[in-house]
C-alpha positions as CSV (number, residue, x, y, z in Angstrom):
1,M,-0.2,0.0,-0.1
2,T,1.3,3.4,-0.7
3,Q,2.1,5.8,1.7
4,D,-1.0,8.1,-0.2
5,A,-3.2,5.3,0.1
6,D,-3.1,4.6,3.7
7,K,-3.6,8.3,4.0
8,A,-7.3,7.5,2.1
9,A,-7.7,4.5,4.4
10,I,-10.6,5.1,7.0
11,I,-10.2,2.7,9.9
12,L,-13.5,1.6,12.4
13,T,-13.4,1.5,15.6
14,D,-15.7,0.8,18.8
15,D,-13.9,3.3,20.5
16,H,-14.3,6.8,21.2
17,R,-10.6,7.3,22.4
18,V,-8.3,6.3,19.9
19,A,-4.7,5.7,19.1
20,C,-2.5,6.6,16.1
21,S,1.7,6.2,15.9
22,G,1.7,5.9,12.3
23,E,3.0,2.7,10.7
24,G,6.2,1.5,10.4
25,G,7.4,1.1,13.9
26,A,10.1,3.6,14.4
27,L,9.0,5.2,11.0
28,G,6.2,6.0,12.7
29,H,4.8,9.0,14.4
30,P,5.4,9.3,18.5
31,R,1.7,7.9,20.0
32,V,-1.3,10.6,20.3
33,F,-4.2,9.6,21.6
34,L,-7.7,11.0,19.9
35,E,-11.1,11.6,20.7
36,M,-13.7,11.5,18.4
37,G,-16.5,14.4,18.8
38,L,-20.1,14.0,18.1
39,D,-19.7,13.8,14.3
40,G,-18.2,10.6,15.2
41,E,-14.7,10.9,13.5
42,V,-11.7,12.0,14.2
43,V,-8.3,12.7,11.8
44,C,-4.8,12.1,13.4
45,G,-2.9,15.3,12.5
46,Y,0.4,13.3,11.8
47,C,-0.3,11.1,9.7
48,D,-4.0,11.7,8.2
49,R,-5.2,8.5,9.4
50,H,-9.1,9.1,9.3
51,Y,-10.8,7.1,12.1
52,V,-14.5,6.6,12.3
53,L,-16.9,5.8,15.0
54,K,-18.3,2.7,13.9
55,G,-22.6,3.3,14.0
56,G,-22.1,6.7,14.5
57,P,-22.9,9.7,12.5
58,A,-19.7,9.6,9.8
59,D,-19.9,5.7,9.3
60,K,-21.3,5.2,5.4
61,S,-21.2,1.6,6.0
62,A,-24.0,2.0,8.6
63,R,-26.4,3.2,5.9
């Protein structure tokens, strides 16, 4: 998977709080904890990964 394709990936989660450390072990970024807002989604400021709460307002697969 290319880095651009990884950025576009949507990661579904059951938790309102997620931890992101990029990908690639030491080649990632510092681990950060992200809180989802009322919209049920959050984007990592380091790697642009998009986390979406399963069944939340931003979950398009639930429709």
